N, C-alpha and C positions, 0 to 999 in steps of 0.2 A: 248505507252510504250517507244518509242524512246526518247521522251522528258524527261521522268523520268531518263533514263539512261544518257542522256546528262547533266542533272542537277547534277546527282551523280558524273559524271566525272569532271565537273567544281568544285564541292565541294571538291573532292579529290585533284584537282590541287590547290585550295585555301589552303587546309591543308598542302600540300607539300611546298608551297611558305611560309606559315607562319612558318613552322618548320625550313626552311633554311635561310630565310631572317630576320635579326634582327629588322627591322622597321615595320614589318607586324605581327599583332597578331590576332588570331582567337580562341575564347574561347572553341569551341567544334564542334562536328559534326552538331548539330542542327543549330548553328550560321553559319557554312559553307554552309549548305543547303539553309538557308534563303538568305544569301549573294549571292550565285550562282543563285538562282531563280530571285532575284532582278536585278542582273547584266545582266542576260539573257533578262529579260523584257525591261530593259533600252537599251540594245544593239539592240533590235528589234524595239523599238519605237522611242527613243530619238536620238540615234546615227545617223541614216540616215538623220534626220532633221538637226542635227548639221553639218554633212558633206556637205549638200547642202548649208547651210547658210555660211559656211566657205570655199566654193569652190575656190574662188580666192587665198586665202592663201594656200590652199592645192595644187593648181596647181603650184604656185610659189615655194613651198618647195618640189615639185615633190612627193607629197603624204605623206611626213614625218609628216605633221601636224595631221594626223589621229592618230599617237601615242600620241600626246598631248590630243586629244579628249578622247582616251581610258583612259589615266591617270586621266583626270578630272572626267570622269564617275566613275572610281575606287575610287577616293577620295570622290566624292559625296555620293556614297553608304556607305563608311566608316563613313561619317558624321552623318548618322541617324540609322545605324544598331548597336544595342548594342552588345558588344563583338567582334566587328571587328574594328580594328584601323590600320591606316597607318600614319607613322610619318611625311612624307613630300612628296613634289611633285616628287622628283627624285626617292624616294622609290616606289611611286605609279606608276611611269613610268616603272621602271624595273619590278615591281611585275605584272603589267597588261600585259606586254610583255611575261613574263614567264607563267602566267596563260593562256594566249591566245595560246601559243605554246603547252603547256601540254594538253589543252583541244582539240586543233586541232589534235594532235597525238592520243589522246584517242578516239575522235569521228571518226577518220579515220577507226577504226576497227569495227564500228557499221554498220550492214547491214540493 
């Protein structure tokens, strides 16, 4: 049940970002749910592998390279989910940061 609520919170965060950011578009709730589910799966499986592979760069940049990894995953999901588009890298960077913050705040209240 917790996982479903977390996906719903992430989908809501995506819809909020799409509403306020001009470079991000989400066609509807169904697209937001699919996008949130895929983002969650990639963050659980691919993101740790990318962090380990880019560990020297991450250490040199004092962890800031993880934001780049998040933006790349965000753009990757936008490349194959119909109805979810991101205009550029900077937009993906800002949007992924906002979605992460909104999801973290929303997930904080789940017991």
